[in-house]
Each structure stands twice: as structure tokens, then as C-alpha cells.
Backbone as a chain_set.jsonl record, in Angstrom:
{"seq": "MNNYSKEELEEGLKSIKSTIGKCEKAILKLKENSAQHTLLSRRIKAFHSSVNLIETEMSYLINSFMVDDKMLR", "coords": {"N": [[-87.236, 80.036, 65.1], [-86.075, 82.566, 67.292], [-85.144, 82.124, 70.731], [-87.177, 83.519, 72.942], [-88.075, 85.049, 76.009], [-91.075, 84.633, 77.971], [-91.852, 87.063, 79.021], [-90.558, 88.893, 77.327], [-91.901, 88.356, 74.943], [-94.507, 89.097, 75.679], [-94.14, 91.831, 76.128], [-93.385, 92.689, 73.561], [-95.726, 92.033, 72.172], [-97.579, 93.738, 73.38], [-96.551, 96.207, 72.572], [-96.747, 96.034, 69.753], [-99.519, 95.769, 69.439], [-100.311, 98.247, 70.391], [-99.193, 99.888, 68.437], [-100.68, 99.032, 66.225], [-103.199, 100.045, 66.903], [-102.677, 102.814, 66.793], [-102.029, 103.069, 64.094], [-104.454, 102.32, 62.935], [-106.053, 104.45, 63.691], [-104.762, 106.514, 62.345], [-105.061, 105.813, 59.661], [-107.619, 106.476, 59.024], [-107.544, 109.136, 58.443], [-106.377, 109.338, 56.01], [-106.514, 109.568, 52.446], [-108.477, 107.299, 50.679], [-107.159, 104.723, 48.614], [-104.847, 106.105, 48.134], [-101.251, 106.268, 48.006], [-100.136, 106.354, 50.553], [-102.247, 105.406, 52.123], [-102.537, 102.794, 51.152], [-100.002, 101.738, 51.817], [-100.063, 101.95, 54.647], [-102.244, 100.344, 55.209], [-101.303, 97.83, 54.382], [-99.218, 97.613, 56.164], [-100.577, 97.434, 58.593], [-101.804, 94.945, 58.244], [-99.514, 93.352, 58.247], [-98.614, 93.775, 60.858], [-100.717, 92.55, 62.245], [-100.27, 89.922, 61.47], [-97.852, 89.542, 62.759], [-98.687, 89.68, 65.421], [-100.224, 87.335, 65.541], [-98.204, 85.402, 65.158], [-96.588, 85.827, 67.421], [-98.421, 85.254, 69.469], [-98.855, 82.562, 68.92], [-96.311, 81.523, 69.451], [-96.177, 82.128, 72.174], [-98.214, 80.482, 73.198], [-97.101, 78.039, 72.601], [-94.871, 78.114, 74.297], [-96.165, 78.112, 76.788], [-97.542, 75.659, 76.69], [-95.342, 73.934, 76.479], [-94.126, 74.404, 78.911], [-96.085, 73.404, 80.612], [-96.047, 70.682, 79.937], [-93.4, 70.027, 80.626], [-93.559, 70.537, 83.36], [-95.358, 68.56, 84.199], [-93.818, 66.323, 83.715], [-91.902, 66.536, 85.643], [-93.175, 65.847, 87.936]], "CA": [[-87.468, 81.286, 65.797], [-85.18, 82.762, 68.427], [-85.734, 81.832, 72.03], [-87.521, 84.716, 73.696], [-88.791, 84.746, 77.244], [-92.496, 84.977, 77.964], [-91.935, 88.499, 79.296], [-90.17, 89.599, 76.103], [-92.996, 88.204, 73.987], [-95.624, 89.916, 76.155], [-93.773, 93.227, 75.896], [-93.47, 92.908, 72.119], [-97.136, 91.964, 71.805], [-98.195, 94.986, 73.844], [-96.047, 97.275, 71.714], [-97.315, 95.889, 68.409], [-100.95, 96.077, 69.518], [-100.402, 99.698, 70.519], [-98.89, 100.44, 67.118], [-101.837, 98.752, 65.372], [-104.222, 101.027, 67.26], [-102.274, 104.119, 66.263], [-102.136, 103.001, 62.633], [-105.872, 102.293, 62.578], [-106.551, 105.822, 63.829], [-104.132, 107.34, 61.313], [-105.529, 105.459, 58.319], [-108.896, 107.159, 58.807], [-107.254, 110.489, 57.968], [-105.762, 109.263, 54.688], [-107.405, 109.386, 51.304], [-108.499, 105.911, 50.231], [-106.449, 104.432, 47.359], [-103.59, 106.844, 48.017], [-100.084, 105.434, 48.307], [-99.988, 106.302, 52.007], [-103.316, 104.545, 52.634], [-102.176, 101.42, 50.79], [-98.849, 101.355, 52.632], [-100.475, 101.771, 56.032], [-103.124, 99.176, 55.226], [-100.435, 96.648, 54.322], [-98.452, 97.578, 57.41], [-101.496, 96.93, 59.618], [-101.926, 93.496, 58.018], [-98.256, 92.74, 58.688], [-98.621, 93.796, 62.322], [-101.647, 91.506, 62.694], [-99.551, 88.652, 61.287], [-96.865, 89.488, 63.84], [-99.424, 89.348, 66.643], [-100.557, 85.908, 65.472], [-96.977, 84.623, 65.361], [-96.175, 85.947, 68.823], [-99.382, 84.509, 70.282], [-98.574, 81.142, 68.692], [-95.087, 81.212, 70.195], [-96.503, 82.165, 73.597], [-98.969, 79.271, 73.542], [-96.12, 76.952, 72.559], [-94.098, 78.195, 75.535], [-97.034, 77.713, 77.896], [-97.753, 74.212, 76.578], [-94.069, 73.276, 76.782], [-93.937, 74.514, 80.352], [-97.029, 72.486, 81.251], [-95.543, 69.326, 79.707], [-92.204, 69.879, 81.456], [-94.002, 70.517, 84.748], [-95.95, 67.239, 84.442], [-92.744, 65.332, 83.704], [-91.155, 66.666, 86.892], [-93.97, 65.3, 89.052]], "C": [[-86.486, 81.376, 66.966], [-85.902, 82.415, 69.711], [-85.93, 83.129, 72.798], [-88.252, 84.293, 74.956], [-90.253, 85.167, 77.093], [-92.666, 86.485, 78.153], [-91.582, 89.322, 78.057], [-91.28, 89.528, 75.059], [-94.192, 89.059, 74.385], [-95.367, 91.395, 75.891], [-93.875, 93.577, 74.407], [-94.905, 92.934, 71.637], [-97.855, 93.253, 72.185], [-97.804, 96.151, 72.932], [-96.672, 97.226, 70.32], [-98.798, 96.224, 68.41], [-101.178, 97.578, 69.657], [-100.175, 100.37, 69.169], [-100.043, 100.206, 66.149], [-102.93, 99.779, 65.639], [-103.919, 102.406, 66.697], [-102.408, 104.161, 64.746], [-103.595, 103.027, 62.19], [-106.515, 103.667, 62.729], [-106.022, 106.694, 62.691], [-104.703, 107.064, 59.932], [-106.849, 106.153, 57.989], [-108.704, 108.56, 58.223], [-106.684, 110.512, 56.55], [-106.804, 109.035, 53.611], [-107.3, 107.938, 50.826], [-107.876, 105.799, 48.839], [-105.214, 105.299, 47.141], [-102.447, 105.899, 48.385], [-99.912, 105.271, 49.816], [-101.012, 105.359, 52.636], [-102.979, 103.079, 52.365], [-101.025, 100.913, 51.652], [-99.262, 101.068, 54.068], [-101.394, 100.563, 56.185], [-102.307, 97.883, 55.22], [-99.619, 96.496, 55.601], [-99.318, 97.024, 58.554], [-101.663, 95.417, 59.479], [-100.67, 92.772, 58.501], [-98.171, 92.707, 60.213], [-99.562, 92.733, 62.88], [-101.01, 90.119, 62.536], [-98.517, 88.461, 62.394], [-97.521, 89.101, 65.16], [-99.749, 87.855, 66.667], [-99.335, 85.033, 65.732], [-96.52, 84.657, 66.82], [-97.116, 85.158, 69.723], [-99.186, 83.001, 70.123], [-97.345, 80.71, 69.485], [-95.357, 81.199, 71.697], [-97.275, 80.915, 74.016], [-98.053, 78.049, 73.514], [-95.298, 76.929, 73.849], [-94.914, 77.699, 76.721], [-97.253, 76.205, 77.875], [-96.485, 73.438, 76.908], [-93.813, 73.281, 78.281], [-94.842, 73.527, 81.079], [-96.562, 71.039, 81.103], [-94.326, 69.071, 80.585], [-92.581, 69.752, 82.926], [-94.592, 69.153, 85.105], [-94.872, 66.165, 84.502], [-91.956, 65.362, 85.011], [-91.892, 66.032, 88.068], [-93.815, 63.828, 89.176]], "O": [[-86.118, 80.358, 67.553], [-87.132, 82.415, 69.763], [-84.968, 83.754, 73.245], [-88.967, 83.291, 74.961], [-90.609, 85.947, 76.21], [-93.52, 87.105, 77.519], [-92.23, 90.329, 77.772], [-91.567, 90.511, 74.377], [-94.823, 89.679, 73.529], [-96.269, 92.125, 75.479], [-94.39, 94.635, 74.045], [-95.268, 93.754, 70.795], [-98.642, 93.79, 71.405], [-98.642, 96.977, 72.572], [-97.077, 98.254, 69.777], [-99.289, 96.884, 67.495], [-102.135, 98.116, 69.1], [-100.884, 101.308, 68.807], [-100.357, 101.079, 65.339], [-103.519, 100.319, 64.703], [-104.809, 103.083, 66.184], [-102.845, 105.163, 64.18], [-103.938, 103.67, 61.198], [-107.426, 104.01, 61.975], [-106.755, 107.516, 62.14], [-104.82, 107.978, 59.116], [-107.16, 106.389, 56.822], [-109.607, 109.099, 57.582], [-106.527, 111.58, 55.958], [-107.832, 108.398, 53.835], [-106.208, 107.417, 50.599], [-108.052, 106.68, 47.996], [-104.596, 105.237, 46.078], [-102.665, 104.857, 49.002], [-99.583, 104.187, 50.297], [-100.696, 104.61, 53.56], [-103.121, 102.23, 53.245], [-101.069, 99.791, 52.158], [-98.858, 100.057, 54.642], [-101.323, 99.845, 57.182], [-102.598, 96.955, 55.974], [-99.364, 95.382, 56.059], [-98.842, 96.241, 59.377], [-101.663, 94.694, 60.475], [-100.76, 91.699, 59.097], [-97.708, 91.724, 60.79], [-99.243, 92.086, 63.877], [-101.199, 89.248, 63.385], [-98.333, 87.354, 62.901], [-96.981, 88.298, 65.922], [-99.571, 87.191, 67.688], [-99.425, 84.035, 66.447], [-96.117, 83.637, 67.378], [-96.667, 84.469, 70.639], [-99.335, 82.25, 71.087], [-97.345, 79.652, 70.114], [-94.825, 80.353, 72.415], [-97.013, 80.353, 75.08], [-98.215, 77.131, 74.316], [-95.057, 75.867, 74.423], [-94.409, 76.953, 77.56], [-97.162, 75.546, 78.91], [-96.55, 72.391, 77.552], [-93.345, 72.294, 78.848], [-94.423, 72.889, 82.045], [-96.669, 70.256, 82.047], [-94.226, 68.02, 81.218], [-91.993, 68.953, 83.654], [-94.35, 68.645, 86.2], [-94.998, 65.201, 85.257], [-91.408, 64.346, 85.438], [-91.278, 65.718, 89.087], [-94.414, 63.217, 90.06]]}, "num_chains": 1, "name": "protein.A"}
């Protein structure tokens, strides 16, 4: 994975979560089993996967920082 700062990850996470909310509102207006509904449903799942990956990377950054901080003491 590329090296992103904590701030960049937080900004991306906020943006993706906002998009998930918008998609979840939009999917309610679509006919179930339509192509648009299926596409949006899959897109929401992909966004949730993205959130999980970003949160994992953020926890890795935090843990790495804590380890580095302890080594400096």
C-alpha cells in the first residue's frame, strides 16, 4: 500500500463514508433486482471494504507510532 498520512486517510474515510450514506439513500428509490439496484448494492459493498482497509491502515499507523515512540524513550 502507498504511504499515506493519517490526515489523508481520515479525509478519504470521511469522503467514502459520506458516499456510502448517499448511496444507501439512493438505493431505496431503485427497483429491487434492477441493474441499477444491483450495481449500487455492489458499489456499497466495495465502499465498505474500502472503509475496512483504510481503518486497518490507520490502526497500523497508530500502532507503529506508539512502538516508535516507546523506542525513543
